[in-house]
TIZA-604202 format. One record per residue: residue in three letters; x, y, z of N, C-alpha, C in turn. Coordinates in nm, 4 decimals. Layout:
// TIZA-604202
+---------+----------+----------+----------+----------+----------+----------+----------+----------+----------+
! residuo !      n_u !      n_v !      n_w !     ca_u !     ca_v !     ca_w !      c_u !      c_v !      c_w !
+---------+----------+----------+----------+----------+----------+----------+----------+----------+----------+
!     ala !        X !        Y !        Z !        X !        Y !        Z !        X !        Y !        Z !
...
+---------+----------+----------+----------+----------+----------+----------+----------+----------+----------+
This chain:
// TIZA-604202
+---------+----------+----------+----------+----------+----------+----------+----------+----------+----------+
! residuo !      n_u !      n_v !      n_w !     ca_u !     ca_v !     ca_w !      c_u !      c_v !      c_w !
+---------+----------+----------+----------+----------+----------+----------+----------+----------+----------+
!     met !   2.6512 !  -3.0887 !  -1.4283 !   2.6774 !  -3.2375 !  -1.4655 !   2.8197 !  -3.2532 !  -1.5407 !
!     ser !   2.8824 !  -3.1759 !  -1.5705 !   3.0096 !  -3.1975 !  -1.6824 !   3.0992 !  -3.0564 !  -1.6315 !
!     asn !   3.2110 !  -3.0795 !  -1.6173 !   3.3270 !  -3.0252 !  -1.6008 !   3.3790 !  -3.0079 !  -1.7318 !
!     asp !   3.3567 !  -3.0168 !  -1.8347 !   3.4107 !  -2.9896 !  -1.9742 !   3.4435 !  -2.8647 !  -1.9875 !
!     arg !   3.5825 !  -2.8244 !  -2.0327 !   3.6028 !  -2.6966 !  -2.0499 !   3.5744 !  -2.6383 !  -2.1630 !
!     arg !   3.5174 !  -2.7067 !  -2.2513 !   3.4322 !  -2.6524 !  -2.3818 !   3.2870 !  -2.5988 !  -2.3682 !
!     ile !   3.2543 !  -2.6066 !  -2.2555 !   3.1032 !  -2.5962 !  -2.2128 !   3.0581 !  -2.4318 !  -2.2586 !
!     pro !   3.1592 !  -2.3436 !  -2.2149 !   3.1120 !  -2.1872 !  -2.2421 !   3.0677 !  -2.1986 !  -2.3789 !
!     ser !   3.1580 !  -2.2666 !  -2.4870 !   3.1038 !  -2.2497 !  -2.6424 !   2.9874 !  -2.3246 !  -2.6382 !
!     leu !   2.9172 !  -2.3651 !  -2.5623 !   2.7918 !  -2.4148 !  -2.5914 !   2.6551 !  -2.3339 !  -2.6600 !
!     thr !   2.5864 !  -2.3479 !  -2.7532 !   2.4933 !  -2.2547 !  -2.8105 !   2.3651 !  -2.3212 !  -2.7803 !
!     pro !   2.2417 !  -2.2251 !  -2.7676 !   2.1360 !  -2.2972 !  -2.7401 !   2.0664 !  -2.3295 !  -2.9042 !
!     cys !   2.1674 !  -2.3356 !  -2.9750 !   2.1216 !  -2.3461 !  -3.1487 !   2.0519 !  -2.4823 !  -3.1337 !
!     ala !   1.9358 !  -2.5269 !  -3.1805 !   1.8367 !  -2.6341 !  -3.1887 !   1.8758 !  -2.6821 !  -3.3346 !
!     gly !   1.9282 !  -2.6135 !  -3.4299 !   1.9620 !  -2.6907 !  -3.5647 !   1.8390 !  -2.6540 !  -3.6531 !
!     arg !   1.7394 !  -2.5662 !  -3.6229 !   1.6122 !  -2.5386 !  -3.6766 !   1.5963 !  -2.4204 !  -3.6745 !
!     cys !   1.6942 !  -2.3123 !  -3.7231 !   1.6730 !  -2.1688 !  -3.7240 !   1.5530 !  -2.1064 !  -3.8155 !
!     ser !   1.4910 !  -2.0126 !  -3.7584 !   1.4113 !  -1.9846 !  -3.8584 !   1.4057 !  -1.8257 !  -3.8885 !
!     thr !   1.5205 !  -1.7623 !  -3.7851 !   1.5384 !  -1.6289 !  -3.7916 !   1.5854 !  -1.5872 !  -3.9719 !
!     val !   1.6590 !  -1.6805 !  -4.0371 !   1.6973 !  -1.6715 !  -4.1583 !   1.5760 !  -1.6557 !  -4.2800 !
!     phe !   1.4470 !  -1.6777 !  -4.1911 !   1.3417 !  -1.6762 !  -4.2662 !   1.2676 !  -1.5392 !  -4.2438 !
!     gly !   1.3058 !  -1.4383 !  -4.1441 !   1.2729 !  -1.3314 !  -4.1188 !   1.2142 !  -1.3307 !  -3.9888 !
!     asp !   1.1841 !  -1.4606 !  -3.8936 !   1.1307 !  -1.4556 !  -3.7770 !   1.1910 !  -1.3472 !  -3.6758 !
!     ala !   1.1346 !  -1.3148 !  -3.5940 !   1.2176 !  -1.2212 !  -3.5055 !   1.2389 !  -1.3075 !  -3.3742 !
!     val !   1.1653 !  -1.4132 !  -3.3425 !   1.2242 !  -1.5132 !  -3.2682 !   1.2375 !  -1.6656 !  -3.3234 !
!     cys !   1.3494 !  -1.7135 !  -3.2925 !   1.3905 !  -1.8447 !  -3.3536 !   1.3002 !  -1.9616 !  -3.3315 !
!     arg !   1.2258 !  -2.0004 !  -3.3768 !   1.1374 !  -2.1153 !  -3.3386 !   1.2375 !  -2.2675 !  -3.2900 !
!     gly !   1.3563 !  -2.2723 !  -3.3321 !   1.4506 !  -2.3787 !  -3.2832 !   1.4611 !  -2.3301 !  -3.1270 !
!     cys !   1.5580 !  -2.2295 !  -3.0816 !   1.6213 !  -2.2346 !  -2.9924 !   1.5582 !  -2.1038 !  -2.9084 !
!     arg !   1.4765 !  -2.0335 !  -2.9674 !   1.3876 !  -1.9249 !  -2.9127 !   1.4823 !  -1.7836 !  -2.8544 !
!     arg !   1.5813 !  -1.7805 !  -2.9438 !   1.6704 !  -1.6642 !  -2.9242 !   1.6133 !  -1.5475 !  -3.0147 !
!     phe !   1.6249 !  -1.4187 !  -2.9611 !   1.5675 !  -1.3196 !  -3.0566 !   1.6765 !  -1.2979 !  -3.2011 !
!     asn !   1.6157 !  -1.2772 !  -3.2899 !   1.7041 !  -1.2685 !  -3.4155 !   1.8243 !  -1.1861 !  -3.3939 !
!     his !   1.8540 !  -1.0904 !  -3.3412 !   1.9831 !  -1.0584 !  -3.3230 !   2.0613 !  -1.1101 !  -3.2247 !
!     glu !   2.0163 !  -1.2052 !  -3.1395 !   2.1011 !  -1.2664 !  -3.0435 !   2.1547 !  -1.3902 !  -3.1481 !
!     val !   2.0879 !  -1.4599 !  -3.2400 !   2.1490 !  -1.5628 !  -3.3201 !   2.2520 !  -1.5005 !  -3.3959 !
!     ile !   2.2243 !  -1.3811 !  -3.4615 !   2.3100 !  -1.3261 !  -3.5502 !   2.4681 !  -1.2952 !  -3.4804 !
!     gln !   2.4431 !  -1.2122 !  -3.3709 !   2.5574 !  -1.1552 !  -3.2981 !   2.6244 !  -1.2800 !  -3.1898 !
!     trp !   2.5491 !  -1.4003 !  -3.1926 !   2.6185 !  -1.4987 !  -3.0750 !   2.7558 !  -1.4873 !  -3.0435 !
!     asn !   2.8353 !  -1.5073 !  -3.1574 !   2.9690 !  -1.5382 !  -3.1319 !   3.0663 !  -1.4075 !  -3.1169 !
!     thr !   2.9800 !  -1.2902 !  -3.0878 !   3.0729 !  -1.1537 !  -3.0778 !   3.0248 !  -1.1369 !  -2.9330 !
!     tyr !   2.9529 !  -1.2254 !  -2.8759 !   2.9146 !  -1.1767 !  -2.7367 !   3.0077 !  -1.2213 !  -2.6237 !
!     thr !   3.0177 !  -1.1729 !  -2.5161 !   3.1165 !  -1.2361 !  -2.4059 !   3.0282 !  -1.3270 !  -2.3380 !
!     ser !   3.0968 !  -1.4110 !  -2.2313 !   3.0341 !  -1.5181 !  -2.1752 !   2.9316 !  -1.4665 !  -2.0822 !
!     glu !   2.9625 !  -1.3375 !  -2.0020 !   2.8506 !  -1.2833 !  -1.9284 !   2.7289 !  -1.2377 !  -2.0230 !
!     gln !   2.7380 !  -1.1962 !  -2.1369 !   2.6173 !  -1.1898 !  -2.2155 !   2.5498 !  -1.3267 !  -2.2900 !
!     arg !   2.6438 !  -1.4016 !  -2.3069 !   2.5809 !  -1.5391 !  -2.3282 !   2.4876 !  -1.5712 !  -2.2044 !
!     met !   2.5717 !  -1.5979 !  -2.1051 !   2.4868 !  -1.6359 !  -1.9681 !   2.3637 !  -1.5839 !  -1.9489 !
!     ile !   2.3470 !  -1.4607 !  -1.9721 !   2.1979 !  -1.3737 !  -1.9521 !   2.1107 !  -1.4319 !  -2.0187 !
!     ile !   2.1469 !  -1.4681 !  -2.1576 !   2.0647 !  -1.5116 !  -2.2867 !   2.0187 !  -1.6452 !  -2.2218 !
!     trp !   2.1124 !  -1.7636 !  -2.1859 !   2.0991 !  -1.8700 !  -2.1247 !   1.9741 !  -1.8783 !  -2.0129 !
!     gln !   2.0011 !  -1.7677 !  -1.9211 !   1.9076 !  -1.7487 !  -1.8205 !   1.7870 !  -1.7451 !  -1.8400 !
!     arg !   1.7849 !  -1.6564 !  -1.9678 !   1.6215 !  -1.6089 !  -1.9944 !   1.5768 !  -1.7230 !  -2.0641 !
!     leu !   1.6633 !  -1.7773 !  -2.1441 !   1.5718 !  -1.9271 !  -2.2156 !   1.5444 !  -2.0341 !  -2.1127 !
!     asp !   1.6557 !  -2.0418 !  -2.0020 !   1.6159 !  -2.1442 !  -1.8894 !   1.5006 !  -2.1222 !  -1.8088 !
!     val !   1.4533 !  -1.9678 !  -1.7912 !   1.3258 !  -1.9414 !  -1.7052 !   1.2185 !  -1.9961 !  -1.7854 !
!     gln !   1.2318 !  -1.9553 !  -1.9172 !   1.1083 !  -1.9907 !  -2.0027 !   1.1103 !  -2.1555 !  -2.0069 !
!     leu !   1.1886 !  -2.2142 !  -2.0029 !   1.1747 !  -2.3741 !  -1.9971 !   1.1079 !  -2.3976 !  -1.8753 !
!     asp !   1.1526 !  -2.3438 !  -1.7640 !   1.1015 !  -2.3981 !  -1.6318 !   0.9500 !  -2.3457 !  -1.6234 !
!     gln !   0.9219 !  -2.2243 !  -1.6797 !   0.7889 !  -2.1815 !  -1.6702 !   0.6798 !  -2.2896 !  -1.7341 !
!     ile !   0.7395 !  -2.3145 !  -1.8555 !   0.6636 !  -2.4191 !  -1.9325 !   0.6621 !  -2.5592 !  -1.8982 !
!     leu !   0.7667 !  -2.6231 !  -1.9170 !   0.8192 !  -2.7681 !  -1.8685 !   0.7616 !  -2.8243 !  -1.7331 !
!     val !   0.8145 !  -2.7613 !  -1.6411 !   0.8038 !  -2.8067 !  -1.5143 !   0.6390 !  -2.8399 !  -1.4764 !
!     pro !   0.5553 !  -2.7272 !  -1.5167 !   0.4370 !  -2.7629 !  -1.4841 !   0.3414 !  -2.8838 !  -1.5811 !
!     met !   0.4375 !  -2.9075 !  -1.7068 !   0.3679 !  -2.9782 !  -1.7882 !   0.4095 !  -3.1281 !  -1.7620 !
!     leu !   0.5066 !  -3.1286 !  -1.6734 !   0.5686 !  -3.2898 !  -1.6476 !   0.5926 !  -3.3050 !  -1.5017 !
!     pro !   0.4697 !  -3.2914 !  -1.4354 !   0.4839 !  -3.2924 !  -1.2937 !   0.5234 !  -3.4281 !  -1.2202 !
!     his !   0.5418 !  -3.5439 !  -1.2964 !   0.5854 !  -3.6629 !  -1.2575 !   0.7206 !  -3.6665 !  -1.2989 !
!     ala !   0.7706 !  -3.5908 !  -1.3614 !   0.9280 !  -3.6357 !  -1.3853 !   1.0148 !  -3.6510 !  -1.2584 !
!     asn !   1.0912 !  -3.7486 !  -1.2713 !   1.2169 !  -3.7510 !  -1.1712 !   1.3494 !  -3.6960 !  -1.2521 !
!     ile !   1.3744 !  -3.5725 !  -1.1663 !   1.4898 !  -3.4917 !  -1.2095 !   1.6151 !  -3.5857 !  -1.1896 !
!     ile !   1.6541 !  -3.6685 !  -1.1208 !   1.7755 !  -3.7566 !  -1.0628 !   1.7748 !  -3.8743 !  -1.1903 !
!     his !   1.6625 !  -3.9025 !  -1.2138 !   1.6617 !  -3.9986 !  -1.3453 !   1.7095 !  -3.9321 !  -1.4578 !
!     ile !   1.6209 !  -3.8111 !  -1.4730 !   1.6342 !  -3.7324 !  -1.5990 !   1.7825 !  -3.7016 !  -1.6302 !
!     glu !   1.8176 !  -3.6541 !  -1.5153 !   1.9785 !  -3.6035 !  -1.5414 !   2.0554 !  -3.7362 !  -1.5889 !
!     ala !   2.0519 !  -3.8469 !  -1.5223 !   2.1316 !  -3.9745 !  -1.5607 !   2.1064 !  -4.0053 !  -1.7085 !
!     phe !   1.9850 !  -3.9892 !  -1.7432 !   1.9626 !  -4.0245 !  -1.8869 !   1.9976 !  -3.9419 !  -1.9688 !
!     ile !   1.9969 !  -3.7871 !  -1.9904 !   2.0455 !  -3.7199 !  -2.0385 !   2.2276 !  -3.7171 !  -2.0522 !
!     glu !   2.2525 !  -3.7502 !  -1.9539 !   2.3922 !  -3.7625 !  -1.9369 !   2.4479 !  -3.8935 !  -2.0099 !
!     ser !   2.3610 !  -3.9833 !  -1.9937 !   2.3845 !  -4.1105 !  -2.0825 !   2.3844 !  -4.1049 !  -2.2578 !
!     lys !   2.3025 !  -4.0179 !  -2.2511 !   2.2671 !  -3.9709 !  -2.4087 !   2.3891 !  -3.8540 !  -2.4651 !
!     arg !   2.4910 !  -3.8317 !  -2.3692 !   2.6032 !  -3.7426 !  -2.3908 !   2.5469 !  -3.6072 !  -2.4118 !
!     val !   2.4616 !  -3.5707 !  -2.3412 !   2.3893 !  -3.4315 !  -2.3702 !   2.4934 !  -3.3491 !  -2.2774 !
!     arg !   2.5736 !  -3.2419 !  -2.3116 !   2.6145 !  -3.1286 !  -2.2383 !   2.5400 !  -3.0407 !  -2.1778 !
!     val !   2.5064 !  -2.9981 !  -2.0770 !   2.4618 !  -2.9023 !  -2.0046 !   2.5204 !  -2.8273 !  -1.8912 !
!     phe !   2.5301 !  -2.6990 !  -1.8855 !   2.5832 !  -2.6246 !  -1.7732 !   2.5707 !  -2.6812 !  -1.6296 !
!     asp !   2.6690 !  -2.6504 !  -1.5463 !   2.6388 !  -2.6806 !  -1.4019 !   2.5166 !  -2.6150 !  -1.3449 !
!     thr !   2.5158 !  -2.5153 !  -1.3952 !   2.3902 !  -2.4254 !  -1.3573 !   2.2420 !  -2.4390 !  -1.4478 !
!     ala !   2.2124 !  -2.5546 !  -1.4949 !   2.1154 !  -2.5802 !  -1.5927 !   2.0014 !  -2.5846 !  -1.5018 !
!     thr !   1.8674 !  -2.5336 !  -1.5260 !   1.7946 !  -2.5576 !  -1.4538 !   1.6864 !  -2.6793 !  -1.4621 !
!     thr !   1.5996 !  -2.7094 !  -1.4060 !   1.4923 !  -2.8212 !  -1.4117 !   1.4702 !  -2.8383 !  -1.5530 !
!     gly !   1.3969 !  -2.7045 !  -1.5763 !   1.3129 !  -2.7032 !  -1.7204 !   1.4297 !  -2.7314 !  -1.8294 !
!     arg !   1.5443 !  -2.6570 !  -1.8249 !   1.6649 !  -2.6997 !  -1.9385 !   1.6783 !  -2.8923 !  -1.9362 !
!     lys !   1.6731 !  -2.9290 !  -1.8143 !   1.7225 !  -3.0881 !  -1.8236 !   1.5962 !  -3.1542 !  -1.8478 !
!     leu !   1.4712 !  -3.1157 !  -1.8283 !   1.3291 !  -3.1584 !  -1.8627 !   1.3471 !  -3.1295 !  -2.0366 !
!     tyr !   1.3585 !  -3.0446 !  -2.0928 !   1.3557 !  -2.9993 !  -2.2411 !   1.4713 !  -3.1041 !  -2.3221 !
!     his !   1.5807 !  -3.1406 !  -2.2561 !   1.6876 !  -3.2175 !  -2.3108 !   1.6011 !  -3.3492 !  -2.3261 !
!     ala !   1.5735 !  -3.3839 !  -2.2229 !   1.5044 !  -3.5433 !  -2.2191 !   1.3780 !  -3.5681 !  -2.3131 !
!     leu !   1.2957 !  -3.4627 !  -2.3071 !   1.1826 !  -3.4635 !  -2.4120 !   1.2247 !  -3.4380 !  -2.5416 !
!     lys !   1.3575 !  -3.3581 !  -2.5820 !   1.3879 !  -3.3744 !  -2.7161 !   1.4306 !  -3.4963 !  -2.7474 !
!     ile !   1.5016 !  -3.5380 !  -2.6968 !   1.5264 !  -3.7052 !  -2.6822 !   1.4195 !  -3.7859 !  -2.7314 !
!     cys !   1.3297 !  -3.7855 !  -2.6362 !   1.1990 !  -3.8689 !  -2.6988 !   1.1184 !  -3.8350 !  -2.7920 !
!     glu !   1.1269 !  -3.6902 !  -2.8360 !   1.0512 !  -3.6860 !  -2.9498 !   1.1363 !  -3.7350 !  -3.0525 !
!     lys !   1.2514 !  -3.7619 !  -3.0455 !   1.3283 !  -3.8142 !  -3.1692 !   1.3001 !  -3.9613 !  -3.1678 !
!     asn !   1.2851 !  -4.0248 !  -3.0487 !   1.2631 !  -4.1525 !  -3.0501 !   1.1767 !  -4.1745 !  -2.9150 !
!     lys !   1.0398 !  -4.2004 !  -2.9378 !   0.9404 !  -4.1821 !  -2.8508 !   0.9623 !  -4.2949 !  -2.7467 !
!     asn !   1.0034 !  -4.4122 !  -2.7988 !   1.0408 !  -4.5524 !  -2.7416 !   1.1365 !  -4.5485 !  -2.6088 !
!     leu !   1.1904 !  -4.4083 !  -2.5908 !   1.2834 !  -4.3893 !  -2.4823 !   1.1947 !  -4.3358 !  -2.3639 !
!     ala !   1.0844 !  -4.2693 !  -2.3981 !   0.9761 !  -4.1985 !  -2.2636 !   0.9907 !  -4.2958 !  -2.1748 !
!     glu !   0.9703 !  -4.3859 !  -2.1688 !   0.9679 !  -4.4667 !  -2.0297 !   1.0794 !  -4.4820 !  -1.9659 !
!     val !   1.1808 !  -4.4661 !  -2.0239 !   1.3224 !  -4.4920 !  -1.9254 !   1.3847 !  -4.3254 !  -1.9373 !
!     ser !   1.3379 !  -4.2342 !  -1.9808 !   1.3677 !  -4.1054 !  -1.9526 !   1.3358 !  -4.0669 !  -1.8207 !
!     gly !   1.2581 !  -4.0824 !  -1.7088 !   1.2305 !  -4.0315 !  -1.6138 !   1.1629 !  -3.9015 !  -1.6264 !
!     leu !   1.0655 !  -3.8756 !  -1.7531 !   1.0009 !  -3.7685 !  -1.7743 !   0.8505 !  -3.8050 !  -1.7000 !
!     gly !   0.8345 !  -3.9385 !  -1.6708 !   0.7328 !  -3.9686 !  -1.5992 !   0.5875 !  -4.0034 !  -1.6979 !
!     ile !   0.6134 !  -4.0114 !  -1.8585 !   0.5257 !  -4.0012 !  -1.9439 !   0.5574 !  -4.1284 !  -2.0152 !
!     gln !   0.4452 !  -4.1865 !  -2.0905 !   0.4566 !  -4.2973 !  -2.1825 !   0.4783 !  -4.2268 !  -2.3537 !
!     ser !   0.5237 !  -4.3696 !  -2.4393 !   0.5698 !  -4.2922 !  -2.5461 !   0.4327 !  -4.2331 !  -2.6111 !
!     ser !   0.3017 !  -4.2858 !  -2.5884 !   0.2103 !  -4.2213 !  -2.6808 !   0.1767 !  -4.0607 !  -2.6104 !
!     gln !   0.2533 !  -4.0305 !  -2.5109 !   0.2269 !  -3.8837 !  -2.4812 !   0.3191 !  -3.7968 !  -2.5562 !
!     val !   0.4370 !  -3.8372 !  -2.5926 !   0.5581 !  -3.7426 !  -2.6307 !   0.5080 !  -3.6534 !  -2.7150 !
!     lys !   0.4399 !  -3.7154 !  -2.8663 !   0.3965 !  -3.5986 !  -2.9311 !   0.3325 !  -3.4853 !  -2.8801 !
!     pro !   0.1914 !  -3.5469 !  -2.8352 !   0.1267 !  -3.4204 !  -2.7906 !   0.1858 !  -3.3486 !  -2.7013 !
!     ile !   0.2616 !  -3.3919 !  -2.5877 !   0.3434 !  -3.2978 !  -2.5065 !   0.4340 !  -3.2101 !  -2.5750 !
!     trp !   0.5236 !  -3.2358 !  -2.6747 !   0.6255 !  -3.1896 !  -2.7513 !   0.5583 !  -3.0609 !  -2.8234 !
!     thr !   0.4512 !  -3.1031 !  -2.8779 !   0.3417 !  -3.0026 !  -2.9734 !   0.3305 !  -2.8840 !  -2.8715 !
!     glu !   0.2573 !  -2.9264 !  -2.7954 !   0.2005 !  -2.8477 !  -2.6966 !   0.3284 !  -2.7208 !  -2.6460 !
!     phe !   0.4145 !  -2.7995 !  -2.6022 !   0.5756 !  -2.7329 !  -2.5365 !   0.6073 !  -2.6167 !  -2.6315 !
!     glu !   0.5931 !  -2.6936 !  -2.7757 !   0.6786 !  -2.5713 !  -2.8487 !   0.5623 !  -2.4494 !  -2.8516 !
!     arg !   0.4461 !  -2.5046 !  -2.8831 !   0.3561 !  -2.3917 !  -2.8627 !   0.3521 !  -2.2869 !  -2.7705 !
!     arg !   0.3573 !  -2.3160 !  -2.6543 !   0.3653 !  -2.2449 !  -2.5276 !   0.5055 !  -2.1596 !  -2.5457 !
!     val !   0.5994 !  -2.2151 !  -2.5437 !   0.7333 !  -2.1716 !  -2.5292 !   0.7623 !  -2.0538 !  -2.6332 !
!     leu !   0.7298 !  -2.0881 !  -2.7547 !   0.7243 !  -1.9976 !  -2.8731 !   0.6417 !  -1.8523 !  -2.8221 !
!     ala !   0.5239 !  -1.9030 !  -2.8075 !   0.4238 !  -1.7890 !  -2.7415 !   0.4752 !  -1.7056 !  -2.6283 !
!     leu !   0.5653 !  -1.7859 !  -2.5292 !   0.6126 !  -1.7053 !  -2.4102 !   0.7454 !  -1.6025 !  -2.4691 !
!     ala !   0.8232 !  -1.6794 !  -2.5726 !   0.9259 !  -1.6062 !  -2.6112 !   0.9196 !  -1.4987 !  -2.7235 !
!     thr !   0.8043 !  -1.4900 !  -2.7880 !   0.7528 !  -1.4035 !  -2.8901 !   0.7085 !  -1.2891 !  -2.7852 !
!     ala !   0.6342 !  -1.3211 !  -2.6880 !   0.5667 !  -1.2008 !  -2.5874 !   0.6933 !  -1.1389 !  -2.5279 !
!     ser !   0.7934 !  -1.1993 !  -2.4491 !   0.9237 !  -1.1499 !  -2.4225 !   0.9968 !  -1.0550 !  -2.5357 !
!     tyr !   0.9941 !  -1.1038 !  -2.6398 !   1.0669 !  -1.0300 !  -2.7674 !   1.0156 !  -0.8895 !  -2.7802 !
!     glu !   0.8548 !  -0.8998 !  -2.7894 !   0.7695 !  -0.7965 !  -2.8145 !   0.7856 !  -0.6881 !  -2.7015 !
!     leu !   0.7794 !  -0.7366 !  -2.5672 !   0.8103 !  -0.6650 !  -2.4731 !   0.9185 !  -0.5802 !  -2.4467 !
!     ala !   1.0238 !  -0.6418 !  -2.5246 !   1.1859 !  -0.5766 !  -2.4964 !   1.1989 !  -0.4960 !  -2.6092 !
!     trp !   1.1186 !  -0.5409 !  -2.7240 !   1.1130 !  -0.4155 !  -2.8266 !   1.0116 !  -0.2924 !  -2.8163 !
!     leu !   0.9137 !  -0.3265 !  -2.7440 !   0.8350 !  -0.2112 !  -2.7008 !   0.9064 !  -0.1406 !  -2.5982 !
!     arg !   0.9796 !  -0.1823 !  -2.5067 !   1.0561 !  -0.1184 !  -2.4228 !   1.1697 !  -0.0206 !  -2.4664 !
!     ala !   1.2394 !  -0.0829 !  -2.5492 !   1.3485 !  -0.0309 !  -2.6223 !   1.2943 !   0.0867 !  -2.7359 !
!     asn !   1.2118 !   0.0443 !  -2.7828 !   1.1265 !   0.1660 !  -2.8709 !   1.0890 !   0.2616 !  -2.7735 !
!     gly !   1.0089 !   0.2562 !  -2.6818 !   0.9871 !   0.3728 !  -2.5790 !   1.0705 !   0.4388 !  -2.5138 !
!     ile !   1.2043 !   0.3662 !  -2.4976 !   1.3003 !   0.4488 !  -2.4818 !   1.3725 !   0.5397 !  -2.5658 !
!     ser !   1.3757 !   0.4897 !  -2.6666 !   1.4159 !   0.5741 !  -2.8000 !   1.3220 !   0.6877 !  -2.8366 !
!     gln !   1.1896 !   0.6578 !  -2.8171 !   1.1038 !   0.7449 !  -2.8606 !   1.1177 !   0.8930 !  -2.7509 !
!     ser !   1.1358 !   0.8214 !  -2.6098 !   1.1395 !   0.9421 !  -2.5041 !   1.2843 !   1.0140 !  -2.5348 !
!     leu !   1.4019 !   0.9330 !  -2.5676 !   1.5310 !   1.0134 !  -2.6129 !   1.5064 !   1.0877 !  -2.6946 !
!     leu !   1.4323 !   1.0863 !  -2.8054 !   1.4042 !   1.1553 !  -2.9599 !   1.3201 !   1.2881 !  -2.9081 !
!     his !   1.2217 !   1.2655 !  -2.8216 !   1.1198 !   1.3536 !  -2.7600 !   1.1912 !   1.4509 !  -2.6492 !
!     ser !   1.3219 !   1.4063 !  -2.6094 !   1.3927 !   1.5158 !  -2.5281 !   1.4988 !   1.5699 !  -2.6030 !
!     leu !   1.5196 !   1.5203 !  -2.7374 !   1.6504 !   1.5835 !  -2.8016 !   1.5257 !   1.7198 !  -2.8836 !
!     asp !   1.4079 !   1.6696 !  -2.9039 !   1.3297 !   1.7531 !  -2.9643 !   1.3121 !   1.8880 !  -2.8879 !
!     glu !   1.2864 !   1.8636 !  -2.7571 !   1.2999 !   1.9703 !  -2.6521 !   1.3933 !   2.0425 !  -2.6256 !
!     phe !   1.5237 !   1.9792 !  -2.6460 !   1.6513 !   2.0425 !  -2.6310 !   1.6418 !   2.1444 !  -2.7231 !
+---------+----------+----------+----------+----------+----------+----------+----------+----------+----------+
């Protein structure tokens, strides 16, 4: 959408960080707590891996929730609201930005391209947040279990050595 050279400095931050309260997964951006803390130390490649995971989650949740969305219309809508996204942003990411704008001003729903009415914004947003946080939390728990299993295996190997 944009060739703005500042785009690599974009952050998934939604301005509602819950990791400061001890959450393992941020309720705002759905990054893992260590990703929020270490974001500024990551390379562009590391950041893109995180962006990709978050975008896959948005695709899994929002694409089925908004079956009547018109992606061309949504792209124009979010661009008109000066929302910057990567050229590689997925459909789910674009749907997310359009829905987020409508969540702040439900009267924009009919012109957003989402294919929903203003009365549907709040229930869809609420259900989206519930589903995407559950998916992000499951992803975190799987990553933690995997890392814990690897460390336990290494400790066991060291004990045998």
